MARNU-91682 format. One record per residue (C-alpha): z, x, y; residue number from 1. Coordinates in steps of 0.02 Angstrom, whole numbers, plus 32768, in hexadecimal, padded with zeros to 4 digits. Layout:
<sites>
      w      u      v   seq
      Z      X      Y   NUM
...
</sites>
This chain:
<sites>
      w      u      v   seq
   05B2   3B20   1923     1
   05FE   3B5A   1889     2
   06B6   3B7B   1866     3
   06F1   3C1D   1809     4
   0775   3C2D   1796     5
   07AC   3CDD   174F     6
   0809   3CD9   16B7     7
   089A   3D71   16A8     8
   08C7   3D54   15F3     9
   0967   3DC2   15EF    10
   0A1F   3DB1   160C    11
   0AC1   3E0A   15FB    12
   0AFC   3D94   1585    13
   0AAB   3CE6   153D    14
   0B0A   3C53   156E    15
   0B2D   3BE2   14C8    16
   0ADC   3B54   1504    17
   0A3A   3BA1   1545    18
   099E   3B87   14DD    19
   0921   3BE5   1556    20
   08C5   3C79   1521    21
   093A   3D11   154D    22
   097F   3DB6   150C    23
   0A29   3E01   152F    24
   0A1C   3EAC   1581    25
   0A9F   3F23   15BE    26
   0A3E   3F58   166E    27
   09A3   3F28   16D3    28
   0906   3EF0   1663    29
   08AE   3F88   1624    30
   080B   3FC9   1684    31
   078C   3FB3   160D    32
   07BF   3EF2   162C    33
   07B4   3F00   16EB    34
   070D   3F48   16CD    35
   06C4   3ED0   1665    36
   06FE   3E4E   16D0    37
   06A0   3E98   1767    38
   0609   3EAA   16F9    39
   0600   3DF7   16D8    40
   0620   3DC0   1780    41
   058A   3E31   17C0    42
   0513   3DFA   1739    43
   052C   3D48   175E    44
   0488   3CE1   1773    45
   049B   3C61   17C8    46
   04C8   3C1C   1886    47
   051D   3C8C   18F7    48
   0579   3C0D   1979    49
   062F   3BFA   193C    50
   06BB   3B8A   1984    51
   074C   3BB3   191F    52
   078F   3C47   18AC    53
   081B   3C33   1832    54
   0863   3CC2   17E2    55
   08CE   3C78   174B    56
   0915   3CB2   16A6    57
   0973   3CDF   1646    58
   09CB   3D31   16DD    59
   0951   3D72   1765    60
   09F4   3DBB   17BB    61
   09FD   3E4A   1756    62
   0956   3E8C   1791    63
   096D   3F2C   17EE    64
   0948   3F12   18A6    65
   08AE   3F82   18A3    66
   0865   3F30   180B    67
   087D   3E80   1865    68
   0821   3ECE   18FE    69
   0794   3F14   1891    70
   0777   3E69   1841    71
   077C   3E05   18DC    72
   0701   3E7B   192D    73
   0680   3E77   1896    74
   0698   3DB1   18B4    75
   066A   3DC9   1969    76
   05D8   3E48   194D    77
   058C   3DC9   18D0    78
   05B0   3D1D   191C    79
   05C8   3CCF   19D5    80
   066D   3C8D   19E0    81
   0656   3BF9   1A5C    82
   070C   3BD4   1AAE    83
   0753   3BF3   1A0C    84
   07F3   3BD4   19BF    85
   0829   3C66   195A    86
   08B2   3C4B   18EB    87
   0927   3CB0   186B    88
   09AB   3C6F   17FB    89
   0A50   3CD9   17F1    90
   0AEE   3CE0   178F    91
   0B7F   3CEE   1810    92
   0BCB   3D8A   17B4    93
   0B2B   3DE6   17E1    94
   0B30   3DBB   189B    95
   0B61   3E2A   1910    96
   0B50   3E38   19D6    97
   0ACE   3ECF   19B8    98
   0A6D   3E85   1942    99
   0A55   3DE6   19A1   100
   0A16   3E5A   1A39   101
   09A8   3EAF   19BC   102
   095E   3E05   197E   103
   0946   3DCC   1A29   104
   08EF   3E70   1A5B   105
   0878   3E4F   19CA   106
   0841   3D9C   1A01   107
   08C0   3D2F   19AB   108
   08E1   3C94   1A15   109
   0935   3C29   19A9   110
   09C4   3C53   1929   111
   09F5   3BDC   1887   112
   0AA9   3C0E   1852   113
   0AEE   3BD2   17A9   114
   0B95   3BAE   17C5   115
   0BAF   3B28   1749   116
   0C4E   3B0A   176C   117
   0CE8   3B3F   17C8   118
   0D63   3B1B   1744   119
   0D92   3BB5   16D0   120
   0DA7   3B50   163B   121
   0CFE   3B06   164E   122
   0CB1   3BB6   1675   123
   0CFC   3C00   15D2   124
   0CC6   3B6A   156D   125
   0C13   3B8A   15AE   126
   0C15   3C39   158A   127
   0BFA   3C6F   163C   128
   0C2B   3D1D   1672   129
   0C66   3CF8   1720   130
   0D15   3C99   1750   131
   0D2E   3C24   17CA   132
   0D62   3CA6   184D   133
   0CC4   3CF6   1833   134
   0C59   3C59   184C   135
   0CBA   3C3C   18EA   136
   0C8E   3CF0   1930   137
   0BD1   3CDC   18FA   138
   0BC0   3C4C   1952   139
   0C0C   3C89   19EF   140
   0B9B   3D19   19EE   141
   0B06   3CBB   19D0   142
   0B29   3C32   1A54   143
   0B52   3CC7   1ADA   144
   0A91   3D00   1ABE   145
   0A20   3C77   1A88   146
   0A09   3BCF   1ADA   147
   09A5   3B91   1A46   148
   0A0D   3B97   19B4   149
   0A36   3B29   190F   150
   0AE0   3B1D   18A3   151
   0AC7   3AEE   17E5   152
   0B57   3A99   1794   153
   0B71   3A53   16E2   154
   0BDB   39B8   16B9   155
   0C0E   3987   1609   156
   0C6C   3A31   15D5   157
   0D15   3A1B   15A8   158
   0D9E   39F9   1611   159
   0D1C   3977   1652   160
   0DA4   3946   16C0   161
   0D87   39E3   1727   162
   0CD3   399C   1757   163
   0D19   3937   1801   164
   0D66   39D6   183D   165
   0CDF   3A3A   1812   166
   0C75   39CF   1884   167
   0CE9   39CB   191A   168
   0D05   3A8E   1907   169
   0C34   3A90   1905   170
   0C40   3A2D   19C3   171
   0CA5   3AB2   1A07   172
   0C15   3B20   1A06   173
   0BA1   3AAA   1A45   174
   0B0A   3ADD   19DE   175
   0A6F   3A7C   1A2A   176
   0A2B   3A6C   1969   177
   0A96   3A35   18D3   178
   0A5B   3A1A   181E   179
   0AD5   39CB   1794   180
   0AA5   39D1   16E3   181
   0AF8   3984   1656   182
   0B22   39FF   15CC   183
   0AB0   39FC   1532   184
   0AD4   3A32   1484   185
   0A3A   3A77   1454   186
   0A17   3A88   1394   187
   09D5   3B3F   1398   188
   0A67   3B82   1406   189
   0B16   3BAD   13D3   190
   0B55   3B19   143E   191
   0AEF   3AA0   13BF   192
   0B80   3ABC   1325   193
   0BFF   3A69   13AA   194
   0B88   39C9   13C5   195
   0C1F   3976   138F   196
   0C77   39A1   1437   197
   0BF1   3955   149C   198
   0C32   38CA   151B   199
   0BFB   381B   14EB   200
   0B7B   37B8   154D   201
   0BF8   3758   15A9   202
   0C58   37F6   15F1   203
   0BBE   3849   160F   204
   0B83   37BC   1671   205
   0C29   37B4   16D6   206
   0C14   3871   16F0   207
   0B63   385D   1737   208
   0B9E   37C9   17A1   209
   0C2B   383B   17F2   210
   0BA7   38B5   1822   211
   0B48   3827   187C   212
   0BF5   37F6   18C8   213
   0C27   389C   190F   214
   0B82   38E7   1948   215
   0B63   3833   1996   216
   0B32   388B   1A3E   217
   0A98   38E6   19E2   218
   09F7   389E   19C1   219
   09ED   387F   18FE   220
   0938   38A4   1902   221
   0933   38C8   1846   222
   098D   3895   17A7   223
   09FF   3933   17AD   224
   09D7   3978   1854   225
   0A1E   3953   1909   226
   09E5   39A0   19A7   227
   0A03   399F   1A69   228
   0956   3960   1AB3   229
   08D7   39E6   1AB8   230
   0938   3A5A   1A23   231
   08E7   3A09   1991   232
   08A8   3A83   1919   233
   07F9   3A98   1939   234
   07D1   3AE8   18AB   235
   081F   3A78   182F   236
   07C3   39EC   189C   237
   071C   3A27   1851   238
   075B   3A11   17A4   239
   079A   3952   17D1   240
   06F8   3938   1823   241
   069D   3983   1792   242
   0634   39F0   17F3   243
   05F6   3AA3   17CA   244
   065B   3B3F   17A4   245
   0644   3BEA   175C   246
   06C8   3C36   16E8   247
   06E8   3CF1   16D0   248
   0756   3D55   1659   249
   0781   3D24   159D   250
   0784   3C68   1572   251
   074B   3C34   1616   252
   06D7   3B9F   162C   253
   0649   3B7D   169E   254
   05EA   3AD5   16C6   255
   053F   3AF5   171D   256
   04A7   3A96   1713   257
   04E9   3A0E   169E   258
   051F   3AA0   1616   259
   05D6   3AD0   15E2   260
   05F0   3B6C   15A1   261
   0682   3BDC   1566   262
   06A7   3CA0   155E   263
   06EA   3CE1   14B6   264
   079E   3CC6   14A9   265
   07B2   3D7C   1463   266
   07CD   3E07   14C5   267
   076D   3E7C   1461   268
   06DA   3E04   1454   269
   06DA   3DF4   150C   270
   06E0   3EAD   153D   271
   0644   3EC4   14C0   272
   05D4   3E58   1526   273
   0619   3E0C   15CB   274
   05CC   3D77   15F9   275
   0585   3D49   154D   276
   05BC   3C94   1522   277
   060B   3C62   1496   278
   05DD   3BA7   14A8   279
   0578   3B4E   1505   280
   0555   3A88   14FF   281
   04D8   3A2A   156E   282
   0512   398C   15A6   283
   04AD   38ED   15BB   284
   04A5   3893   164F   285
   0513   3806   160C   286
   0595   3886   15E5   287
   05A0   38D3   168F   288
   05AC   3829   16DB   289
   0635   37E4   1670   290
   068E   3890   1687   291
   067A   3880   173A   292
   06C9   37D7   172E   293
   0754   3804   16D0   294
   0777   38AA   1732   295
   0770   384D   17DA   296
   07F2   37CD   179C   297
   0876   3857   1789   298
   086D   385C   1845   299
   08C6   37C9   18BB   300
   0832   37C9   1924   301
   07C0   379E   1893   302
   06FD   379E   1887   303
   0698   3768   1915   304
   0616   36F7   18EA   305
   0595   372F   195B   306
   05B4   37EC   1938   307
   059B   37B5   1881   308
   04F4   3765   18A1   309
   04B6   37F8   1912   310
   04E3   3870   1877   311
   049A   380F   17F0   312
   0427   3797   1835   313
   0480   36FE   17D9   314
   0513   3692   1804   315
   05BB   369B   17C8   316
   05DD   35F1   17A8   317
   0534   35D9   173B   318
   0560   367A   16E1   319
   061E   3642   16BB   320
   0626   3586   16E1   321
   066F   3550   164D   322
   06EA   35E4   163A   323
   0718   35D5   16ED   324
   073F   351D   16DA   325
   07AC   3548   1637   326
   080B   35C9   169D   327
   082B   354D   172D   328
   0868   34C2   16C4   329
   08E9   354A   166F   330
   091A   357E   1721   331
   08EB   362A   1706   332
   085D   3635   1788   333
   082B   35DC   1834   334
   0775   35B9   1844   335
   075B   35B1   1905   336
   06A4   3598   1965   337
   06AE   364D   1987   338
   0706   36AC   1900   339
   075E   3699   1855   340
   0813   36E4   1862   341
   08A7   36FA   17DD   342
   092F   3684   1809   343
   09E4   36D1   17F2   344
   09E2   3690   1737   345
   0938   36E8   1729   346
   0988   3783   1755   347
   0A15   3771   16D2   348
   099D   3745   1645   349
   0903   379E   1681   350
   08C4   37D3   15D7   351
   08A1   3716   15B2   352
   082D   370C   163B   353
   07BD   37A1   15F4   354
   07C3   374A   1545   355
   0782   36AD   159A   356
   06FB   36FE   15E9   357
   06D0   3765   1567   358
   06BF   36C4   14FC   359
   0640   3668   1554   360
   05AC   36DB   154A   361
   0509   3666   1556   362
</sites>
């Protein structure tokens, strides 16, 4: 069964650290975009069974309720959701009780709320439109209406000593899922010019470990993600398991039948021919195997060896024996009889696992 990703490439304002494809607009996304998106979904040529829908952006919470309902109705007409997780990303300043009720009526059953911080100085540095009070109101409203919701937080923005209090404030709302991301100063963004302000590696690690400490009652199931049992993000697990997904909207990616494809970034090119791919890349069997191993090593559970054998017909230790031995020696991976799993150090230096696995192609 596929996962479905729907990209809404519009925002009220663009955050200075964001390098995603998005365009600031004053109101709701224009009707021609919604028409094109629904057309692309209807024309999809592939599996009909889906287990997740993730509406991301951009800022999908600026969608008019009627447009969101139309998009999800188009999904249900084209696909067959099977106990599907249906998520939408939201900014706190867009959230209202009426809008949340409309989302629930449209079929949304999970909200991912981009709080980022409960400190006003941090929020100003990040260029966010909401303040801490608005974030608190949004958390209360979401928690009242959705049992399955997530809070996104960012660490590493000054003043960095606000991070522990943001984590403690987070816990007062008892979100069943929390994501914590280190601030990145991407070169192509306005924040890129301020890269000298980034925290050093030692402080970054201290902030990361503080999240682990404060969220100790959660399952730290992925490098940046914590969840109560049963509240892991099922859509993102599709990516981390390197399974198949279809992407709709500008700049959206798909991975189906060993082919990774990307839609055009530019809105005009997308509107001209919804569904036409700007890039396609067929992966060979080895590339899929190594990506599967790398992605699973983002997960605390790691990669089950029997599942790997069933999927590829080869043994994990035969495919990656020397690399796994090197990773074990470095303390980054545990190689048990039933699975490989990242250690705590493997979480902290996860890129090193990928580099080691990539460098051992037979």
